[in-house]
C-alpha positions in Angstrom: -44.8 4.4 -2.2 -41.7 6.6 -0.7 -41.5 4.4 2.6 -41.4 1.4 0.7 -38.5 2.7 -1.6 -36.6 3.8 1.6 -37.1 0.2 3.3 -35.9 -1.1 0.1 -32.9 0.9 -0.3 -32.1 0.1 3.5 -32.4 -3.7 2.8 -30.0 -3.5 -0.1 -27.6 -1.5 1.7 -27.8 -4.2 4.6 -27.3 -7.0 1.8 -23.9 -4.9 0.7 -22.8 -4.4 3.9 -23.2 -7.9 5.1 -21.5 -9.4 1.7 -18.3 -11.2 2.4 -15.3 -10.3 0.2 -14.1 -13.4 -2.2 -11.6 -15.3 -0.2 -8.4 -16.2 -2.4 -7.5 -20.0 -3.0 -4.4 -20.3 -1.0 -1.3 -22.8 -1.0 0.4 -23.9 2.3 4.3 -23.1 1.5 5.9 -25.6 3.8 9.0 -24.1 6.0 12.6 -24.6 4.7 15.6 -22.6 3.6 17.1 -21.7 0.5 19.8 -19.8 -1.4 18.4 -16.4 -2.1 19.7 -14.4 -5.2 22.4 -15.2 -8.1 25.3 -14.1 -9.7 23.5 -12.5 -12.8 24.6 -9.2 -14.3 22.1 -6.3 -13.1 19.0 -6.2 -15.4 18.7 -3.4 -17.7 21.4 -0.4 -18.2 22.2 -0.9 -14.4 21.6 2.7 -13.2 18.9 2.0 -10.7 18.0 -1.8 -11.0 18.8 -3.8 -8.0 21.2 -6.4 -8.0 20.5 -9.9 -7.2 23.7 -10.7 -5.3 25.2 -11.9 -2.9 23.6 -15.0 -3.0 22.5 -15.8 0.6 20.9 -18.6 2.8 17.3 -17.6 4.2 15.1 -19.5 6.3 11.6 -19.5 5.9 8.6 -20.2 8.1 5.4 -22.1 6.8 2.8 -19.5 5.4 0.2 -19.2 3.0 0.3 -17.8 -0.6 -2.3 -17.1 -3.0 -2.4 -19.7 -6.1 -3.5 -17.0 -8.5 -2.6 -13.4 -9.0 -5.4 -11.0 -7.8 -8.0 -10.3 -10.4 -9.9 -7.5 -11.9 -13.0 -8.9 -10.2 -11.5 -9.4 -6.4 -10.2 -5.7 -6.8 -13.5 -4.3 -8.0 -14.9 -5.7 -4.7 -12.4 -3.5 -2.7 -13.1 -0.4 -4.7 -16.8 -0.8 -4.3 -16.8 -1.5 -0.6 -14.5 1.4 0.1 -14.6 3.7 -2.6 -10.9 3.7 -2.7 -9.3 6.0 -5.3 -6.3 4.7 -7.2 -3.7 6.5 -8.8 -5.2 8.5 -11.6 -2.5 7.7 -14.2 -0.8 4.6 -15.3 1.9 3.8 -17.8 1.0 2.2 -20.9 2.8 1.4 -24.4 3.0 4.1 -26.8 4.0 4.7 -30.8 7.3 6.6 -30.7 8.0 6.8 -27.0 7.7 3.2 -26.4 5.9 4.2 -23.2 4.1 7.1 -21.6 2.2 8.1 -18.6 -1.6 8.1 -19.4 -4.8 8.9 -17.9 -5.8 5.3 -17.8 -7.0 3.4 -14.4 -7.2 -0.3 -13.4 -10.5 -0.9 -14.7 -10.3 0.6 -18.2 -11.3 -2.1 -20.7 -7.9 -2.0 -22.3 -6.3 -3.0 -19.2 -8.9 -5.2 -17.7 -10.4 -6.9 -20.5 -11.9 -9.5 -18.3 -12.9 -9.9 -14.7 -10.4 -12.8 -14.4 -7.4 -10.9 -15.6 -4.8 -9.8 -12.9 -5.4 -6.5 -11.9 -2.8 -4.2 -13.2 -2.2 -0.6 -13.2 -2.1 -0.9 -9.5 0.6 0.7 -7.4 2.7 -0.8 -4.3 0.2 1.5 -2.3 -2.9 0.2 -4.0 -1.8 -3.3 -3.4 -1.2 -2.9 0.4 -4.5 -1.2 0.9 -6.3 -4.2 -0.8 -4.2 -6.6 1.5 -5.2 -4.3 4.5 -8.7 -4.2 3.7 -9.3 -8.1 3.1 -7.2 -8.9 6.5 -9.5 -6.4 8.3 -12.9 -7.8 6.7 -11.9 -11.8 7.3 -9.9 -11.6 10.5 -7.0 -13.4 8.6 -3.7 -12.2 8.4 -3.5 -11.3 4.6 -0.7 -9.3 3.4 1.7 -8.8 0.5 4.4 -11.5 0.6 8.1 -10.5 1.6 10.7 -10.8 -1.2 12.4 -13.7 0.3 9.0 -15.5 0.8 8.0 -14.9 -3.1 11.3 -16.4 -4.2 11.1 -19.3 -1.9 7.8 -19.9 -3.1 8.3 -19.4 -6.6 11.4 -21.6 -6.8 9.3 -24.6 -4.9 12.5 -26.4 -4.2 14.1 -25.7 -7.4 17.6 -24.6 -7.8 17.6 -24.0 -11.6 17.3 -20.9 -13.4 13.3 -20.6 -13.9 11.0 -22.9 -11.7 10.6 -25.1 -14.7 14.3 -25.8 -15.3 17.1 -23.9 -17.2 15.9 -24.1 -20.9 14.0 -21.0 -21.9 12.5 -22.6 -25.1 9.8 -24.4 -22.8 8.7 -21.3 -21.0 5.3 -20.6 -23.1 3.8 -23.6 -21.2 4.4 -21.9 -17.7 4.0 -18.4 -18.5 2.5 -15.5 -20.5 5.6 -13.9 -21.6 7.2 -11.7 -24.2 6.5 -14.4 -26.9 5.6 -14.2 -30.9 1.9 -13.2 -30.0 2.9 -10.5 -27.7 5.7 -9.1 -30.4 2.9 -9.0 -33.0 0.3 -7.5 -31.3 2.9 -4.8 -29.9 4.1 -4.3 -33.6 0.3 -4.0 -34.7 -1.1 -1.8 -31.9 2.0 0.6 -31.0 4.4 0.3 -33.8 7.0 -1.5 -31.3 9.2 -4.1 -32.8 10.8 -6.0 -29.6 13.1 -8.8 -29.3 11.1 -12.1 -28.2 11.5 -15.8 -27.3 10.5 -17.7 -30.3 7.5 -19.7 -28.8 3.8 -19.0 -28.3 1.9 -18.9 -24.9 -1.6 -18.1 -26.6 -2.0 -14.7 -25.1 -1.1 -11.3 -26.8 -1.3 -9.2 -23.7 -2.8 -10.1 -19.9 -4.7 -13.4 -19.8 -7.2 -15.2 -17.5 -5.3 -16.5 -14.5 -4.4 -19.9 -14.1 -4.2 -20.9 -17.8 -0.6 -22.4 -17.6 1.1 -25.1 -15.6 1.6 -24.5 -11.9 4.9 -24.9 -10.1 5.8 -27.5 -7.5 3.6 -25.5 -4.8 0.4 -25.3 -7.0 1.2 -21.7 -7.7 -0.1 -20.4 -11.0 1.7 -17.3 -13.0 4.6 -16.9 -11.0 6.4 -16.1 -14.1 4.7 -13.7 -16.3 1.1 -12.3 -16.8 2.0 -9.4 -14.3 4.8 -8.7 -12.0 3.7 -8.9 -8.3 4.5 -6.5 -5.7 6.1 -7.7 -2.6 6.5 -5.7 0.7 10.0 -5.0 0.6 11.5 -1.6 -0.6 14.5 -1.4 -2.8 18.1 -1.9 -1.7 21.0 -1.9 -4.2 21.8 -5.5 -3.6 21.4 -8.0 -0.9 24.3 -7.0 1.9 22.6 -6.6 5.2 19.4 -8.4 4.0 17.3 -10.2 6.5 18.1 -14.0 6.8 14.9 -15.0 8.6 12.7 -14.2 5.4 10.9 -10.9 7.0 10.2 -8.0 4.7 13.2 -5.6 4.4 11.9 -2.1 4.7 14.4 0.1 6.4 17.2 2.0 4.9 15.3 2.0 1.5 16.5 3.7 -1.8 13.8 6.5 -1.9 10.3 5.4 -2.4 11.0 2.3 -4.5 9.5 -1.1 -3.9 10.3 -4.8 -5.3 8.3 -6.4 -8.1 8.8 -10.1 -9.0 8.2 -12.6 -11.7 8.0 -10.6 -14.8 5.3 -9.5 -17.0 3.3 -10.5 -20.3 5.8 -8.0 -21.8 9.1 -9.4 -20.1 11.7 -11.0 -21.7 13.1 -14.7 -20.2 15.8 -12.9 -18.6 13.2 -11.0 -16.5 11.2 -14.4 -15.8 14.2 -15.8 -13.9 13.4 -17.0 -10.2 15.9 -14.3 -9.0 15.2 -11.7 -11.1 14.1 -8.3 -9.6 12.0 -5.5 -10.9 11.1 -2.3 -9.1 8.8 0.8 -8.9 7.6 3.6 -7.2 5.3 3.6 -4.2 2.6 5.4 -6.2 3.9 4.0 -9.6 1.2 2.2 -11.5 1.6 0.4 -14.7 -0.1 -1.9 -17.2 2.9 -3.1 -18.4 2.3 -4.2 -16.1 2.3 -4.6 -12.3 0.0 -6.4 -10.1 0.2 -8.5 -6.9 -0.9 -11.9 -5.2 -1.5 -12.1 -1.7 0.3 -14.0 1.3 -0.9 -14.7 4.8 0.5 -15.8 8.1 -0.9 -19.2 9.2 -2.4 -17.8 12.6 -5.3 -19.5 14.0 -6.8 -20.7 10.7 -6.3 -24.5 9.7 -7.7 -26.9 7.5 -9.2 -26.8 4.2 -11.4 -23.6 5.1 -8.3 -21.4 5.0 -7.0 -22.9 1.5 -9.9 -23.7 -0.6 -11.2 -20.0 -1.1 -14.6 -18.6 -2.4 -16.6 -21.6 -4.0 -18.6 -19.3 -6.5 -15.4 -17.5 -7.1 -13.6 -20.7 -8.4 -16.4 -21.9 -10.4 -16.9 -18.8 -12.2 -12.6 -18.5 -12.8 -13.0 -22.1 -14.2 -15.9 -21.2 -16.5 -13.5 -18.3 -17.7 -10.3 -20.6 -18.2 -12.5 -22.8 -20.2 -13.8 -19.8 -22.4 -10.4 -18.8 -22.8 -8.9 -22.4 -23.9 -12.0 -22.5 -26.2 -10.7 -19.1 -27.9 -7.3 -20.3 -28.2 -8.4 -23.4 -29.8 -10.4 -21.3 -32.1 -7.3 -19.3 -33.1 -4.9 -22.7 -33.3 -4.1 -22.6 -29.8 -0.6 -22.0 -28.1 2.0 -23.9 -29.5 3.9 -24.6 -26.2 1.7 -26.3 -23.5 -1.1 -23.8 -22.2 -3.0 -25.8 -19.7 
């Protein structure tokens, strides 16, 4: 019996070792150039937030970008396979103080209500570690996108304030953001009465990835749901920034890194294509920061490099259908959820 149990254990271990990680669905982003940045004022009080100026022309080589933000299920694979330890604390909403640092991690039910929600409460260090692991496991050149690649991919050829145009009143069709539903939830759960955009995106906090209309490159949730870490560290503005689309990782302001895209709790100001956020290297937040992957083209070509894992795609489609049914039962979003 002992020998049989040992053999079964070894077999299970071998299967676990052999199990391939989930490959994300990727979109091939064409090469091109664009005007990066804006002349908008600094977001917030201006004390430490990076400026969006000066606008400057950047040339981008073709690369691949994940269609969806990295999910709880995908990140769980990484942690289970490696034993990786994320940050022990995470920023959360709190009564009275607005936000506080709490003993909450990425897999807490309040932060990770479903496998197909975007992972949050992950730091820049955590996101980089996941990308490095997936690259090592697959032999493909997965990484975090540069800030220039991110903005180019998010704009998808647009020059407007948002990838969807200049009007803010239609944003709930494209983004999980600080809308009426979030406002009511934050007031109910945390006693926070925040300004909001008067539309309904169908979600209170994070939601299943891919629930809103994609941009012209086929990328979902480039606005809202979670902000996305990029490879670049923070500089006060774009003076001296690379013009070739590479990540800017020298001459940094301390240990700060850039986030892009805004969050489920983000105002329409921070959902603009040019808007910049930031956080410390080990800062984890459920307010929230997550990430999506980029990939160098390398030697991989054809549909095998873009389609992703079929089982994951089917499970995600089922989760999206379930979320649509839930919204329909509650009256749904009033402004165009997919």
